[in-house]
C-alpha positions as CSV (number, residue, x, y, z in Angstrom):
1,M,-58.7,-22.2,2.4
2,R,-56.3,-18.9,1.6
3,Y,-55.2,-19.1,5.2
4,V,-54.2,-23.0,4.8
5,A,-52.4,-21.9,1.7
6,A,-50.5,-19.4,3.3
7,L,-49.5,-21.4,6.4
8,M,-48.3,-24.0,3.9
9,V,-45.9,-21.4,2.4
10,I,-44.4,-20.5,5.7
11,L,-44.2,-23.9,6.8
12,S,-42.4,-25.2,3.7
13,A,-39.7,-22.3,4.2
14,A,-39.2,-23.1,8.3
15,P,-36.5,-25.9,7.2
16,A,-34.3,-22.9,5.8
17,C,-34.5,-21.1,9.0
18,I,-32.9,-24.0,11.2
19,D,-29.4,-23.6,12.7
20,G,-29.9,-19.7,13.3
21,G,-30.4,-19.2,9.6
22,R,-27.0,-21.1,8.5
23,A,-29.3,-23.8,6.6
24,H,-29.8,-22.8,2.8
25,A,-32.4,-24.2,0.9
26,Q,-30.6,-23.2,-2.3
27,G,-27.1,-24.7,-1.4
28,S,-23.8,-23.4,-0.3
29,A,-20.7,-22.8,-2.0
30,G,-18.1,-22.6,0.7
31,T,-15.8,-19.9,2.1
32,R,-14.2,-17.2,-0.1
33,T,-12.6,-13.7,0.1
34,V,-14.4,-10.9,-2.3
35,T,-12.6,-7.7,-2.7
36,G,-14.8,-5.1,-4.3
37,Q,-16.8,-1.9,-4.1
38,L,-19.2,-1.5,-1.2
39,V,-22.6,-0.4,-2.2
40,C,-26.2,0.4,-1.1
41,L,-27.5,-2.5,-3.1
42,V,-30.9,-1.2,-3.8
43,C,-29.3,2.2,-5.2
44,Y,-26.8,-0.1,-7.1
45,A,-29.9,-2.3,-8.4
46,R,-31.6,1.0,-9.6
47,N,-28.4,2.4,-11.3
48,N,-25.4,0.2,-11.2
49,A,-23.2,3.8,-11.6
50,N,-24.4,4.3,-8.0
51,I,-20.8,3.5,-6.4
52,A,-18.0,5.0,-4.5
53,A,-18.8,8.9,-4.6
54,D,-20.8,8.5,-7.8
55,H,-23.5,7.4,-5.5
56,D,-26.9,9.6,-5.9
57,S,-25.7,12.3,-3.8
58,G,-22.5,11.0,-2.7
59,K,-21.1,8.9,0.1
60,M,-23.8,10.5,2.4
61,C,-26.6,9.5,0.4
62,A,-25.2,5.8,0.5
63,Q,-24.9,5.8,4.3
64,A,-28.2,7.1,4.9
65,C,-29.8,4.4,2.8
66,V,-27.7,1.4,4.6
67,R,-28.3,3.1,7.8
68,W,-31.6,5.0,8.1
69,E,-33.7,3.0,5.5
70,G,-32.2,-0.2,6.4
71,N,-31.4,-1.0,2.9
72,P,-28.9,-4.1,2.2
73,A,-25.3,-3.7,1.3
74,G,-23.2,-5.6,-0.9
75,V,-19.8,-6.0,-2.6
76,V,-19.1,-5.4,-6.3
77,A,-16.4,-7.5,-7.5
78,A,-14.2,-6.4,-10.2
79,D,-15.7,-9.3,-12.6
80,G,-19.1,-7.5,-11.8
81,K,-20.3,-10.5,-9.3
82,V,-22.6,-8.8,-6.7
83,Y,-22.6,-10.4,-3.1
84,Q,-25.1,-9.1,-0.6
85,L,-23.6,-9.0,2.9
86,T,-25.1,-11.1,5.7
87,G,-23.9,-12.1,9.3
88,G,-22.0,-10.1,11.8
89,V,-20.8,-6.9,9.3
90,A,-24.6,-6.5,8.7
91,A,-25.9,-6.6,12.8
92,N,-27.0,-3.7,14.5
93,N,-28.4,-2.3,11.5
94,N,-25.0,-2.3,9.3
95,A,-22.8,-0.6,11.8
96,K,-19.8,-2.3,10.5
97,I,-20.6,-1.4,7.3
98,L,-21.0,2.0,7.4
99,P,-17.5,3.0,7.9
100,Y,-16.6,1.6,4.6
101,I,-19.4,2.6,2.2
102,A,-18.3,3.6,-1.1
103,R,-14.9,2.3,-0.3
104,R,-13.1,-0.7,-1.8
105,V,-13.2,-3.6,0.8
106,T,-11.9,-7.2,1.1
107,V,-14.5,-9.7,2.8
108,T,-13.9,-13.4,3.8
109,G,-16.8,-15.2,4.5
110,E,-19.0,-18.2,3.5
111,V,-20.7,-17.6,-0.1
112,Y,-24.1,-19.2,-0.8
113,D,-27.3,-18.5,-2.9
114,K,-30.5,-17.3,-1.5
115,D,-33.7,-16.3,-3.6
116,G,-31.1,-15.8,-6.7
117,M,-28.9,-13.6,-4.8
118,T,-25.5,-14.5,-4.0
119,M,-24.5,-14.0,-0.3
120,I,-21.6,-13.6,1.5
121,R,-21.8,-14.1,5.7
122,A,-19.0,-12.5,7.1
123,D,-18.2,-11.0,10.9
124,D,-15.4,-8.5,9.5
125,M,-14.2,-6.8,6.9
126,R,-11.4,-4.4,5.9
127,A,-10.5,-1.8,3.4
128,A,-8.6,-2.8,0.4
129,P,-5.8,-1.2,-1.3
């Protein structure tokens, strides 16, 4: 019976995976441009002072967390809103994100909510002034 229940949970999540992950069970908020600090979300969640050079052991620690541990990266906007990065910027184990860790960036992409987290799907980012 447990296996049937587990299968039902998996199958109920399947519609959200249709169209290469572009369907979102919790809705879409549209395209937006976000500027803010690029952070390792795991370290930021542990201590929201973990931004820029203030990250636990500095920028190298943030890069290791995102690159080698595979932790998600995100942008903390000036208003404190946090956006988890997805899409092309997060591809190849966050390869496009690494040069910008602990810096201010601007990202334009589709913003949506998933499991209580605000996500932004983008293919590129640039350094912000």
